[in-house]
C-alpha positions in Angstrom: 44.0 -61.2 -29.6 47.7 -61.1 -28.5 48.7 -59.3 -25.3 50.5 -56.4 -27.0 47.5 -55.8 -29.3 45.2 -56.0 -26.3 47.2 -53.5 -24.3 47.3 -51.1 -27.3 43.5 -51.3 -27.6 43.2 -50.8 -23.9 45.3 -47.6 -24.1 43.2 -46.4 -27.0 39.9 -47.1 -25.1 40.5 -43.9 -23.1 41.3 -41.7 -26.1 39.6 -43.0 -29.2 36.6 -40.8 -28.5 38.8 -37.7 -28.8 41.2 -38.9 -31.6 38.4 -40.2 -33.8 39.9 -43.7 -34.1 37.4 -46.4 -35.0 39.6 -49.5 -35.8 41.9 -51.5 -33.5 45.6 -51.8 -34.4 46.6 -55.2 -35.6 48.9 -57.6 -33.7 51.8 -59.9 -34.6 51.6 -63.6 -35.0 53.3 -64.1 -31.6 50.4 -62.3 -29.9 47.8 -64.8 -31.0 48.2 -67.2 -28.1 47.7 -64.6 -25.3 44.5 -65.1 -23.2 42.9 -61.9 -21.6 42.5 -61.9 -17.9 39.7 -60.5 -15.8 41.9 -57.5 -15.0 42.4 -56.8 -18.7 38.6 -56.8 -19.3 38.0 -54.5 -16.3 40.7 -52.1 -17.7 38.8 -52.0 -21.0 35.6 -51.3 -19.2 37.0 -48.6 -17.0 38.7 -47.0 -20.0 35.5 -46.8 -21.9 33.5 -45.6 -18.9 36.1 -42.9 -18.2 35.9 -41.7 -21.8 32.1 -41.5 -21.6 32.3 -39.6 -18.3 34.8 -37.2 -19.9 32.4 -36.6 -22.8 29.6 -35.9 -20.4 31.9 -33.6 -18.4 32.8 -31.7 -21.6 29.1 -31.2 -22.4 28.5 -29.9 -18.9 31.5 -27.6 -19.0 30.4 -26.2 -22.3 27.0 -25.5 -20.9 23.8 -27.4 -21.8 22.2 -24.1 -23.0 25.0 -23.6 -25.5 25.4 -27.1 -27.0 23.7 -30.4 -27.5 24.7 -33.9 -26.5 25.0 -36.7 -29.0 24.5 -39.9 -27.1 25.3 -42.3 -30.0 29.1 -42.8 -29.4 28.8 -42.7 -25.5 26.2 -45.5 -25.7 28.4 -47.6 -27.9 31.2 -47.2 -25.3 28.8 -48.1 -22.6 27.8 -51.3 -24.5 31.5 -52.1 -24.9 32.1 -51.5 -21.2 29.2 -53.8 -20.3 30.6 -56.6 -22.5 34.0 -56.2 -20.9 32.5 -56.3 -17.4 30.6 -59.5 -18.3 33.8 -61.0 -19.7 35.7 -60.0 -16.5 33.0 -61.6 -14.4 33.4 -64.9 -16.4 37.2 -64.8 -16.0 37.2 -63.8 -12.3 38.7 -66.6 -10.2 39.1 -64.8 -6.8 36.7 -63.1 -4.4 38.7 -60.0 -4.6 38.4 -59.9 -8.4 34.7 -60.5 -8.2 34.5 -57.4 -5.9 36.4 -55.5 -8.5 33.8 -56.6 -11.1 30.9 -55.5 -8.8 32.4 -52.1 -8.2 33.0 -51.5 -11.9 29.5 -52.7 -12.7 28.1 -50.1 -10.2 30.4 -47.5 -11.8 29.0 -48.4 -15.3 25.4 -48.1 -14.0 26.3 -44.6 -12.6 27.9 -43.5 -15.8 24.9 -44.9 -17.8 22.6 -43.0 -15.5 24.5 -39.8 -16.2 24.3 -40.3 -19.9 20.5 -41.1 -19.8 19.9 -38.1 -17.5 21.8 -35.8 -19.9 19.9 -37.1 -22.9 16.6 -36.6 -21.1 17.6 -33.1 -19.9 18.7 -32.1 -23.4 15.4 -33.2 -24.9 13.4 -31.6 -22.1 15.3 -28.4 -22.4 14.6 -28.2 -26.2 10.9 -28.9 -25.6 10.7 -26.3 -22.8 12.3 -23.7 -25.0 9.5 -24.4 -27.6 6.9 -24.1 -24.8 8.3 -20.8 -23.7 8.2 -19.5 -27.3 4.5 -20.6 -27.5 3.7 -18.8 -24.3 5.4 -15.6 -25.5 3.5 -15.6 -28.8 0.8 -13.0 -29.5 -1.9 -15.8 -29.6 -1.1 -18.7 -27.2 -2.0 -22.1 -28.6 -2.6 -24.0 -25.4 -3.3 -27.3 -27.2 0.1 -27.1 -28.9 1.8 -26.0 -25.7 0.2 -28.9 -23.8 1.4 -31.4 -26.4 4.9 -30.2 -26.3 4.8 -30.1 -22.5 3.7 -33.7 -22.4 6.9 -34.7 -24.3 9.0 -32.3 -22.2 7.6 -33.7 -18.9 8.2 -37.3 -20.1 11.8 -36.5 -20.9 12.3 -34.6 -17.6 10.8 -37.6 -15.7 13.1 -39.9 -17.5 16.1 -37.7 -16.7 15.1 -37.6 -13.1 14.7 -41.4 -12.9 18.1 -41.9 -14.6 19.8 -39.5 -12.4 18.4 -41.1 -9.3 19.4 -44.6 -10.6 22.9 -43.4 -11.4 23.4 -41.7 -8.1 22.2 -44.7 -6.2 24.5 -47.0 -8.2 27.6 -44.8 -7.4 26.6 -44.4 -3.8 26.5 -48.2 -3.4 29.7 -48.8 -5.4 33.1 -49.3 -3.7 34.8 -46.0 -4.3 38.2 -47.0 -3.0 38.3 -50.1 -5.1 37.2 -48.1 -8.2 40.0 -45.5 -7.6 42.5 -48.3 -7.4 41.3 -49.4 -10.8 41.8 -45.9 -12.1 38.0 -45.3 -12.5 37.1 -41.6 -12.5 34.8 -42.2 -9.6 35.1 -38.9 -7.9 34.6 -36.7 -11.0 31.6 -38.8 -12.0 30.0 -38.4 -8.5 30.8 -34.7 -8.7 29.2 -34.5 -12.2 26.1 -36.2 -10.9 25.9 -33.6 -8.1 26.2 -30.9 -10.6 23.6 -32.6 -12.8 21.2 -32.6 -9.9 20.8 -28.8 -10.3 19.8 -29.3 -13.9 17.4 -32.1 -13.0 15.8 -30.0 -10.3 15.6 -26.9 -12.5 14.3 -28.6 -15.6 11.7 -30.6 -13.6 10.5 -27.3 -12.0 10.3 -25.6 -15.4 8.3 -28.5 -16.8 5.9 -28.4 -13.8 5.7 -24.7 -13.7 5.1 -24.3 -17.4 2.4 -26.9 -17.2 0.6 -24.8 -14.5 1.1 -21.7 -16.6 -0.3 -23.2 -19.7 -3.3 -24.4 -17.7 -3.7 -20.9 -16.3 -3.6 -19.3 -19.8 -6.3 -21.8 -20.9 -8.4 -20.7 -18.0 -7.8 -17.0 -18.9 -8.9 -17.7 -22.4 -12.1 -19.4 -21.2 -12.7 -16.5 -18.9 -12.5 -14.0 -21.7 -14.8 -16.1 -23.9 -17.3 -16.1 -21.0 -17.0 -12.3 -20.7 -17.6 -12.0 -24.4 -20.7 -14.2 -24.0 -21.8 -12.2 -20.9 -21.5 -15.4 -18.8 -20.1 -13.6 -15.8 -20.4 -16.4 -13.2 -18.5 -18.7 -15.5 -16.0 -16.0 -16.2 -15.4 -15.6 -12.4 -14.9 -19.3 -12.0 -12.4 -19.4 -14.8 -10.5 -16.4 -13.5 -10.3 -18.1 -10.0 -9.0 -21.3 -11.6 -6.4 -19.2 -13.6 -5.3 -17.5 -10.4 -4.7 -20.9 -8.6 -2.8 -22.2 -11.6 -0.5 -19.2 -11.9 0.1 -19.1 -8.1 1.1 -22.7 -8.2 3.4 -22.0 -11.1 5.0 -19.1 -9.3 5.4 -21.2 -6.1 7.1 -24.0 -8.1 9.5 -21.6 -9.8 10.4 -19.8 -6.7 10.7 -22.9 -4.6 13.2 -24.5 -7.0 15.7 -21.6 -7.4 17.9 -22.7 -4.5 18.3 -26.3 -5.8 18.5 -25.4 -9.5 21.7 -25.0 -11.6 22.8 -21.4 -11.7 22.2 -21.0 -15.5 18.6 -22.1 -15.0 17.8 -19.6 -12.3 17.1 -16.8 -14.8 14.5 -19.0 -16.5 13.0 -19.9 -13.1 13.0 -16.2 -12.0 11.2 -15.2 -15.3 8.7 -18.0 -14.8 8.1 -16.9 -11.2 7.5 -13.2 -12.2 5.2 -14.3 -15.0 3.3 -16.5 -12.7 3.0 -13.6 -10.1 2.0 -11.2 -12.8 -0.7 -13.4 -14.3 -1.9 -14.5 -10.9 -2.4 -10.8 -10.0 -4.2 -10.2 -13.3 -6.5 -13.2 -12.6 -7.1 -12.3 -8.9 -7.9 -8.7 -9.9 -10.5 -10.0 -12.3 -12.0 -12.2 -9.6 -12.4 -9.0 -7.5 -13.6 -7.0 -10.4 -16.4 -9.5 -11.3 -17.4 -9.5 -7.6 -17.7 -5.7 -7.9 -19.8 -6.1 -11.1 -22.1 -8.6 -9.3 -22.5 -6.2 -6.4 -23.3 -3.4 -8.9 -26.0 -5.5 -10.5 -27.5 -6.3 -7.1 -27.5 -2.6 -6.3 -29.3 -1.8 -9.6 -32.0 -4.4 -8.7 -32.3 -2.9 -5.2 -32.8 0.6 -6.7 -35.5 -0.8 -8.9 -37.2 -2.2 -5.7 -36.8 1.1 -3.8 -34.5 -0.7 -1.4 -32.0 2.2 -1.2 -30.2 1.1 1.9 -29.5 -2.3 0.4 -28.4 -0.6 -2.8 -25.9 1.5 -0.9 -24.6 -1.5 1.0 -24.0 -3.4 -2.3 -22.4 -0.3 -3.9 -20.0 0.2 -1.0 -19.0 -3.5 -1.2 -18.6 -3.2 -5.0 -16.4 -0.1 -4.5 -14.2 -2.0 -2.1 -13.9 -4.9 -4.5 -13.0 -2.5 -7.3 -10.3 -0.9 -5.2 -8.9 -4.4 -4.5 -9.0 -5.3 -8.2 -7.1 -2.1 -9.0 -4.4 -2.8 -6.4 -3.9 -6.3 -7.8 -3.6 -5.0 -11.3 -1.0 -2.5 -10.2 0.9 -5.1 -8.3 1.0 -7.4 -11.3 1.7 -4.9 -14.1 5.4 -4.4 -14.9 6.7 -7.5 -13.1 7.9 -8.7 -16.5 9.0 -5.7 -18.5 7.2 -5.3 -21.8 4.9 -8.3 -21.2 1.1 -8.4 -20.7 0.9 -4.6 -21.3 -2.3 -4.9 -23.4 -3.9 -7.2 -20.8 -3.3 -4.9 -17.9 -4.4 -1.8 -19.9 -7.7 -3.5 -20.7 -8.0 -4.6 -17.1 -7.5 -1.0 -15.9 -10.0 0.3 -18.4 -12.6 -2.2 -17.2 -11.8 -1.2 -13.6 -12.3 2.4 -14.4 -15.7 1.6 -15.9 -16.9 -0.5 -13.0 -15.6 2.0 -10.5 -17.3 4.9 -12.3 -20.6 3.0 -12.0 -20.2 2.2 -8.3 -19.1 5.7 -7.4 -21.6 7.3 -9.7 -24.5 5.3 -8.2 -23.4 6.2 -4.7 -23.5 9.8 -5.8 -26.9 9.2 -7.3 -28.2 7.8 -4.0 -26.8 10.9 -2.2 -28.7 13.0 -4.7 -31.9 11.0 -4.0 -31.4 11.4 -0.2 -31.0 15.2 -0.7 -34.2 15.3 -2.8 -36.0 13.4 0.1 -34.5 15.8 2.6 -35.7 18.8 0.6 -39.1 17.3 0.5 -39.2 17.1 4.2 -37.9 20.6 4.6 -40.7 21.8 2.3 -43.2 20.1 4.6 -41.6 22.0 7.4 -41.9 25.2 5.4 -38.1 25.7 5.5 -37.9 26.7 1.9 -34.4 28.4 1.9 -32.9 25.3 3.5 -34.7 23.1 0.9 -33.2 25.2 -1.9 -29.7 24.7 -0.5 -30.2 20.9 -0.2 -31.7 20.8 -3.8 -28.5 22.5 -5.0 -26.5 19.7 -3.4 -28.8 17.1 -5.1 -28.3 18.7 -8.4 -24.5 18.8 -7.9 -24.5 15.1 -6.9 -26.5 14.0 -9.9 -24.4 16.1 -12.2 -21.2 14.6 -10.7 -22.7 11.1 -11.0 -23.4 11.6 -14.7 -19.9 12.9 -15.2 -18.5 9.7 -13.6 -20.8 7.6 -15.8 -19.6 9.5 -18.9 -15.9 8.9 -18.0 -16.6 5.2 -17.3 -18.5 4.9 -20.6 -15.5 6.3 -22.5 -13.1 3.9 -20.8 -15.3 0.9 -20.9 -13.8 -2.3 -22.3 -17.0 -4.4 -22.7 -17.5 -5.5 -19.1 -20.4 -3.2 -18.2 -21.2 -1.5 -21.4 -25.0 -2.2 -21.2 -25.2 -0.5 -17.8 -24.2 3.0 -18.7 -27.4 4.0 -20.6 -29.6 3.1 -17.6 -27.2 4.8 -15.2 -27.1 8.0 -17.1 -30.9 8.0 -17.5 -31.2 7.7 -13.8 -28.8 10.5 -13.3 -30.9 12.7 -15.6 -34.0 11.6 -13.7 -32.7 12.7 -10.4 -31.4 15.9 -11.9 -34.9 16.5 -13.2 -36.2 16.0 -9.7 -33.9 18.5 -8.1 -34.3 21.0 -11.0 -38.1 20.6 -10.9 -38.2 21.1 -7.2 -36.2 24.3 -7.6 -38.7 25.5 -10.2 -41.6 24.5 -7.9 -40.1 26.6 -5.1 -40.0 29.5 -7.5 -43.7 28.9 -8.2 -44.4 28.8 -4.4 -42.6 32.1 -4.0 -44.8 33.6 -6.8 -47.8 32.1 -5.0 -46.8 33.7 -1.7 -46.5 37.0 -3.4 -49.9 36.5 -5.0 -51.4 35.9 -1.6 -49.8 38.9 0.0 -50.8 41.1 -2.9 -54.4 39.9 -2.7 -54.5 40.6 1.0 -53.2 44.1 0.3 -55.9 44.6 -2.3 -53.2 44.8 -4.9 -55.1 42.7 -7.3 -53.0 43.5 -10.4 -49.8 42.3 -8.6 -51.8 39.3 -7.2 -53.0 38.3 -10.7 -49.5 38.7 -12.2 -47.9 36.6 -9.4 -50.6 34.0 -9.7 -50.2 33.7 -13.4 -46.4 33.3 -13.0 -46.9 30.7 -10.3 -49.2 28.8 -12.6 -46.8 28.9 -15.5 -43.8 28.0 -13.3 -45.6 25.1 -11.6 -46.6 23.7 -15.0 -43.0 23.9 -16.0 -42.0 22.0 -12.9 -44.7 19.4 -13.6 -43.5 19.0 -17.2 -39.9 18.5 -15.9 -41.1 15.8 -13.5 -43.2 14.1 -16.2 -40.3 14.0 -18.6 -37.9 12.6 -15.9 -40.4 9.9 -14.9 -40.9 8.9 -18.5 -37.2 8.2 -19.1 -36.7 6.2 -15.9 -39.8 4.1 -15.8 -40.7 2.9 -12.3 -37.4 3.8 -10.8 -37.8 6.7 -8.3 -41.6 6.5 -9.1 -42.6 7.4 -5.5 -40.4 10.5 -5.6 -41.8 11.6 -8.9 -45.3 10.9 -7.7 -44.8 13.2 -4.7 -43.1 15.9 -6.8 -45.8 15.8 -9.5 -48.6 16.1 -6.9 -46.8 19.1 -5.4 -46.7 20.7 -8.8 -50.4 20.0 -9.3 -51.1 21.6 -5.9 -49.2 24.8 -6.6 -50.8 25.0 -10.0 -54.2 24.6 -8.4 -53.5 27.3 -5.9 -52.3 29.6 -8.6 -55.4 29.0 -10.7 -57.5 29.5 -7.6 -55.9 32.9 -7.0 -56.4 33.9 -10.5 -60.0 33.1 -10.2 -60.3 34.9 -6.9 -58.8 38.0 -8.4 -61.5 37.9 -11.1 -64.1 37.4 -8.4 -62.8 40.3 -6.4 -63.0 42.5 -9.4 -66.6 41.5 -10.1 -67.3 42.2 -6.4 -65.8 45.7 -6.8 -68.1 46.4 -9.8 -71.0 45.2 -7.7 -70.1 47.5 -4.9 -69.9 50.5 -7.3 -73.4 49.6 -8.6 -74.6 49.1 -5.1 -73.4 52.5 -4.1 -75.1 54.0 -7.2 -78.4 52.3 -6.4 -78.2 50.0 -9.4 -79.3 47.0 -7.4 -80.1 44.7 -10.3 -76.7 45.3 -11.9 -75.0 44.9 -8.6 -76.7 41.6 -7.9 -75.5 40.3 -11.3 -71.9 41.2 -10.5 -72.1 39.6 -7.0 -73.7 36.5 -8.4 -70.8 36.2 -11.0 -68.3 36.8 -8.2 -69.8 34.1 -6.0 -69.7 31.6 -8.8 -66.0 32.3 -9.5 -65.3 32.0 -5.8 -67.0 28.6 -5.7 -64.8 27.6 -8.7 -61.7 28.9 -6.9 -62.5 27.1 -3.7 -63.2 23.8 -5.6 -59.9 24.1 -7.5 -58.0 24.7 -4.3 -59.6 21.9 -2.4 -58.9 19.5 -5.3 -55.2 20.6 -5.3 -55.0 20.2 -1.5 -56.4 16.7 -1.7 -53.7 15.8 -4.2 -50.9 16.5 -1.7 -52.6 15.2 1.5 -51.6 17.9 3.9 -48.6 19.4 2.2 -48.5 23.2 1.6 -51.0 23.4 4.5 -50.0 27.0 5.2 -50.5 28.1 1.6 -53.8 26.2 1.2 -55.0 27.4 4.6 -54.3 31.0 3.7 -55.9 30.8 0.3 -59.0 29.0 1.5 -59.4 31.5 4.3 -59.2 34.3 1.7 -61.7 32.6 -0.6 -64.2 31.8 2.1 -63.9 35.2 3.7 -64.3 36.9 0.4 -67.3 34.6 -0.3 -68.9 35.7 3.0 -68.4 39.3 2.0 -70.0 38.7 -1.4 -72.9 37.0 0.3 -73.5 40.1 2.4 -73.2 42.3 -0.6 -75.8 40.1 -2.5 -78.1 40.5 0.5 -77.6 44.3 0.4 -78.5 44.4 -3.3 -81.6 42.3 -2.7 -82.7 44.5 0.2 -82.1 47.7 -1.8 -84.1 46.2 -4.7 -86.9 45.6 -2.3 -86.8 49.1 -0.9 -85.4 48.0 2.5 -82.6 50.6 2.5 -81.8 50.2 6.2 -81.3 46.5 5.8 -79.3 47.1 2.6 -76.9 49.5 4.5 -76.4 47.0 7.4 -75.7 44.2 4.9 -73.2 46.3 3.0 -71.4 47.2 6.3 -71.2 43.5 7.2 -69.7 42.9 3.7 -67.1 45.6 4.2 -66.2 44.1 7.6 -65.6 40.7 5.9 -63.5 42.3 3.2 -61.3 43.8 5.9 -60.9 40.3 7.5 -59.4 39.0 4.2 -56.2 40.8 5.3 -56.1 38.7 8.4 -55.9 35.4 6.5 
């Protein structure tokens, strides 16, 4: 090549990339003897390297998100530059020229690192856009996302390595010498610094998306476990998802300061998505803890361990509140995204909360029933009624909570509502039945008072009402116990025994009234001197009183000391009346034997005993 041709080629080396020239101009015959120097070769190398650097700069100025980088022509120029550098090295005769060659070689390595980094970033960016599209799809294919991410991460890693190599090469190169050779040393260094923001940002996106894809996979596993009622496994998967999303959010957030400005929006979106899904996952961890506490409380109730049940329910209620707070914190961080997931989470929270709160109300109802039972023992019947009203209100409110949760349920605790509502109905039957039983006791009290006042018609009516009302209470208790099985069995046993006792007292009073009427007939016959007829009536009365006493004692035994006042009064009345009948029988026998004085004395003793009935 002649000198003039070489110089023309050298001049074109810096512009051919823009003018589209491919062939070198020809030279004249006189140029053929010219021999290129080391400086000529370095000029060719620098020209090509400057052109490549200019092409990269144009790409960066246009914005990597707006255009793509075609590396084919820049790589050709890099190859040409390397050949020229090697030729310059061969032609260098002085130490100073060899230093020029070393500087240009370092410059070439720096420019090559820039090109390789841009190529890697361009590929990584394209892959990451595909990953983001997968993550934004209705159904996320984590296998596909992972495969694309693997390629994106490889490209990003290559870009990072190339950027580091290019930066190191330029830092070690002699900048002053390069400037003297017209190399665009400063702009290339500046371009690498600018590129550093893209390298950091793309690397963060790749790492963050990798954690997000892993988190989505854990979420999918968790939902599958919930569908299969494998709640321990679901909790573990939700916890793993939370860790993955938190790691993703931390990566995105921690990279914003170092990332290129036009990547910050992507990092910010990734950060918010990570926070949102981490909150969703953390909320589910708490919600499943609440479900576990709820299950433990159900078991404790079955075992009559009501204090333990309350402790578990309170812990579950706290965990549910925590879950709700986390769901609220995560929802809306990314406008329009994850709406269905958070709606489902809130529905599940409502369901679990309704069970925890409802069961706490149910335990309050049971405590009120127990308190009413104690008040009945203390014969504080009005106070017992008031407490039973509270019990009924608590059980009704509990059932309303269960019903609301059942309507909102999104398959996390569906199977628990039937049992919960059955238990609410059982406790309501206890409070309702006890109220009915107190009505029966009031009827019984009226029967006793009427009997003492010799108002046998009112006594019989009140006793019959007491019997009917106590039977109704007993039926209510029986129905409630049948629906709930062994739960609250002790409470139902106590209640049923009380109903049996009241019914026995009522039956005894009815029998006593019959006996009293027979005694009255006997007295009339005794006064008329019909001693045989009188004796028959007294014998019938005595038999009925024996039956009444037996019925009452049997009822008393069933409640082991409860309703002592009522039983004490009734048994006093039946035994006193029995004593009166015994005297009347003696009077009839004496009259039949002609012992009229003895008959009169026995009759007077009978009348005295009748008067004593009022004192019972």
